[in-house]
C-alpha positions as CSV (number, residue, x, y, z in Angstrom):
1,M,9.4,109.0,20.4
2,R,5.9,109.6,21.5
3,G,4.8,113.2,22.0
4,P,4.6,114.6,25.6
5,T,1.8,113.0,27.5
6,L,-0.8,115.4,28.8
7,G,-0.7,114.0,32.3
8,I,-1.0,115.8,35.7
9,E,-2.6,119.0,34.6
10,E,-0.4,119.6,31.6
11,G,-3.3,120.4,29.4
12,R,-4.5,123.1,31.8
13,G,-1.0,124.4,32.8
14,G,-1.8,123.6,36.4
15,P,0.6,123.8,39.4
16,S,1.0,120.0,39.5
17,L,2.9,120.1,36.2
18,D,5.2,122.8,37.4
19,A,5.9,120.9,40.6
20,A,6.6,117.7,38.6
21,K,9.1,119.5,36.4
22,E,10.7,121.2,39.4
23,R,11.0,117.8,41.1
24,I,12.8,116.3,38.2
25,L,15.2,119.2,37.7
26,S,16.0,119.3,41.4
27,C,17.3,115.7,41.4
28,S,19.2,116.1,38.1
29,P,22.9,117.2,37.6
30,L,21.5,120.6,36.6
31,A,19.9,121.1,40.0
32,Q,22.2,124.0,40.9
33,L,20.7,126.3,38.2
34,A,18.9,129.2,39.8
35,G,17.0,132.4,38.8
36,P,16.3,133.1,35.2
37,S,18.5,130.2,34.0
38,R,16.5,127.7,35.9
39,R,13.2,129.2,34.8
40,A,14.2,129.2,31.2
41,L,15.2,125.5,31.3
42,L,11.9,124.6,33.0
43,D,9.9,126.5,30.5
44,L,11.7,124.9,27.6
45,G,11.3,121.4,28.9
46,S,8.1,119.3,28.8
47,F,6.9,116.7,31.3
48,E,6.4,113.2,29.9
49,R,5.3,109.9,31.4
50,L,7.6,107.1,30.3
51,A,6.0,103.9,29.2
52,R,7.7,100.5,29.4
53,R,9.6,99.7,26.1
54,Q,9.4,103.3,24.9
55,R,12.4,104.2,22.8
56,L,13.8,107.6,23.9
57,V,16.8,107.6,21.7
58,Q,17.4,105.5,18.5
59,Q,21.0,104.9,17.4
60,G,21.6,106.2,13.9
61,A,18.6,108.6,14.0
62,P,18.7,112.3,14.6
63,P,18.5,113.1,18.3
64,R,15.6,115.3,19.4
65,H,15.8,115.7,23.2
66,L,18.0,115.8,26.2
67,V,16.2,113.7,28.8
68,L,16.3,114.3,32.5
69,V,15.0,111.1,34.2
70,G,12.8,111.7,37.2
71,A,11.6,108.2,37.9
72,G,11.9,104.7,36.3
73,R,14.7,103.0,34.6
74,V,16.2,103.4,31.1
75,K,18.7,101.0,29.4
76,V,21.4,102.6,27.3
77,E,23.3,100.5,24.8
78,R,25.3,100.8,21.6
79,A,25.4,98.4,18.6
80,A,28.8,97.9,17.0
81,D,30.3,95.2,14.8
82,G,27.2,93.0,15.1
83,R,27.3,93.1,18.9
84,V,25.3,95.2,21.5
85,I,27.4,96.9,24.1
86,P,25.6,97.8,27.4
87,L,26.4,101.3,28.5
88,G,24.4,101.2,31.7
89,H,21.0,101.7,33.3
90,R,19.9,105.3,34.0
91,G,17.5,106.2,36.7
92,P,16.3,109.1,38.8
93,G,18.7,112.0,38.6
94,D,20.4,110.9,35.4
95,L,20.6,112.4,31.9
96,V,19.9,110.4,28.7
97,G,20.9,111.6,25.3
98,E,23.7,113.9,26.5
99,T,26.1,112.7,23.7
100,A,23.9,114.7,21.3
101,L,25.3,117.9,22.8
102,A,28.5,117.2,20.9
103,G,26.6,118.2,17.8
104,E,26.7,114.8,16.0
105,P,23.8,114.6,13.4
106,V,22.8,111.1,14.6
107,A,22.6,109.4,18.0
108,S,25.5,107.1,18.9
109,E,23.5,104.9,21.2
110,S,19.9,103.8,21.9
111,A,17.9,104.3,25.1
112,T,14.8,102.2,26.0
113,V,12.6,102.5,29.0
114,L,12.7,99.3,31.1
115,D,10.5,100.5,34.1
116,E,7.8,103.1,33.6
117,G,8.5,106.5,35.1
118,D,8.6,110.1,34.1
119,A,11.1,112.6,32.7
120,L,11.7,116.2,31.6
121,L,12.3,116.4,27.9
122,V,14.3,119.4,26.7
123,P,14.3,119.8,22.9
124,L,17.8,120.1,21.5
125,A,17.0,123.0,19.1
126,G,15.8,125.2,22.0
127,L,18.5,124.0,24.3
128,G,21.1,125.0,21.7
129,R,19.7,128.6,21.7
130,L,19.7,128.6,25.5
131,L,23.3,127.4,25.7
132,A,24.4,130.1,23.3
133,G,23.0,132.9,25.5
134,D,23.2,131.6,29.0
135,A,26.6,131.0,30.7
136,A,25.1,129.4,33.8
137,V,23.4,126.7,31.7
138,R,26.6,126.1,29.7
139,A,28.6,125.6,33.0
140,A,26.0,123.3,34.5
141,L,25.9,121.0,31.5
142,A,29.7,121.0,31.2
143,A,29.9,119.9,34.8
144,A,27.3,117.2,34.2
145,L,29.3,115.9,31.2
146,V,32.5,115.8,33.1
147,A,30.9,113.9,35.9
148,R,29.5,111.3,33.4
149,K,33.0,111.0,31.9
150,L,34.5,110.3,35.3
151,E,31.8,107.8,36.1
152,T,32.5,106.0,32.8
153,E,36.2,105.9,33.5
154,A,35.6,104.5,37.0
155,R,33.4,101.8,35.6
156,L,36.0,100.9,33.0
157,G,38.7,100.7,35.8
158,S,36.4,98.5,37.9
159,L,35.9,96.1,34.9
160,L,39.6,95.9,34.4
161,L,41.0,95.8,37.9
162,R,38.4,94.6,40.4
163,T,37.0,91.2,41.1
164,V,33.5,90.1,40.1
165,E,32.4,90.1,43.7
166,A,33.7,93.7,44.2
167,R,31.9,94.8,41.0
168,L,28.7,93.2,42.3
169,V,29.0,95.0,45.6
170,D,29.6,98.3,43.8
171,F,26.5,97.6,41.7
172,L,24.3,96.9,44.7
173,R,25.4,100.1,46.5
174,A,24.8,102.2,43.4
175,A,21.4,100.6,42.8
176,A,20.4,101.3,46.3
177,R,21.4,105.0,46.0
178,R,19.5,105.4,42.7
179,W,16.4,103.2,43.2
180,G,16.4,102.5,46.9
181,Q,13.3,103.0,49.1
182,P,12.9,102.5,52.8
183,H,11.9,98.9,53.7
184,A,11.1,97.2,57.0
185,A,14.2,95.0,56.5
186,G,16.5,97.8,55.3
187,Q,16.4,99.3,51.8
188,L,14.4,97.9,48.8
189,V,15.9,98.4,45.3
190,M,12.7,99.2,43.4
191,A,14.1,98.4,40.0
192,P,13.5,94.7,39.3
193,F,17.0,93.7,38.0
194,T,17.3,90.1,36.8
195,H,20.5,88.2,37.4
196,A,21.2,88.5,33.6
197,D,20.8,92.3,33.8
198,I,23.3,92.5,36.6
199,A,25.8,90.1,34.9
200,E,25.6,92.3,31.7
201,L,26.3,95.5,33.7
202,I,29.2,94.1,35.7
203,G,30.8,92.1,33.0
204,S,30.2,88.6,34.4
205,T,27.9,85.6,33.8
206,R,24.4,85.0,35.1
207,E,25.6,81.8,36.8
208,T,28.4,83.7,38.7
209,V,26.0,86.5,39.7
210,T,23.5,83.9,41.0
211,L,26.2,82.2,43.1
212,L,27.5,85.5,44.6
213,L,24.0,86.8,45.4
214,G,23.2,83.6,47.1
215,K,26.4,84.0,49.2
216,L,25.3,87.5,50.2
217,K,21.8,86.2,51.0
218,R,23.1,83.4,53.2
219,S,25.3,85.9,55.1
220,G,22.2,88.1,55.8
221,V,23.5,91.1,53.8
222,I,20.7,91.0,51.2
223,A,17.3,89.4,50.8
224,F,14.8,89.0,47.9
225,E,11.2,90.2,47.7
226,R,9.1,89.8,44.6
227,R,12.0,89.8,42.1
228,R,13.6,92.8,43.9
229,I,16.7,93.0,46.1
230,V,16.5,94.2,49.7
231,I,19.7,95.6,51.2
232,R,19.5,94.4,54.8
233,D,23.0,95.5,55.9
234,G,24.2,98.5,54.1
235,E,27.1,99.0,56.5
236,H,28.4,95.5,55.9
237,L,28.1,96.0,52.1
238,A,30.1,99.3,52.4
239,G,32.7,97.4,54.4
240,R,33.0,94.8,51.7
241,A,33.3,97.5,49.1
242,A,36.2,99.0,51.0
243,A,37.9,95.7,51.6
244,T,37.7,94.3,48.0
């Protein structure tokens, strides 16, 4: 991994850096931390600009940081038996590298930046010392790990029990929550997902995803703009999610 980038006043310790770190922590699963616990985590973490194709975690290598994503998109995957298993795309408000908290000497997955952004990097050595002496940080991280476990179980259940169309609708709603920005026609998903990306994440094929997205476009629920998806009718999408 590259060293922390000296962007936005970091070299001078200016207020912009503190504001950026605070912004990232405030949208993370650790946002409820307050007082000395919050200050200790902010002081321990370093702000970094994330470059496209930057490797944040390398499977099989010793992990170095817990990453709190502030902006951008990170692909997490695991290689096993000659195959690559997609574990998801992480974005604003997500953790990356949290499996290292179990104490394993090497990372069990890889994480690569797909869309440039920024993050708060918390060194694991310092975080271990903080966890040992701060019950509030321990509780916040435990809650974050439980939430990720429940999310993983829900995704597995969806893959096993729901139709491809239902999984696609779930994906679109989740993408809008994580990467959505206001748009004249509704809500623009800023992350440029390809049809192959979506197929990989919902356990389908590119051809099926293309057909289903075309169906949603013809019905006026979504549109496309410069390789990005626009959610034109979020209420209709929510109704489809409830009905499928």
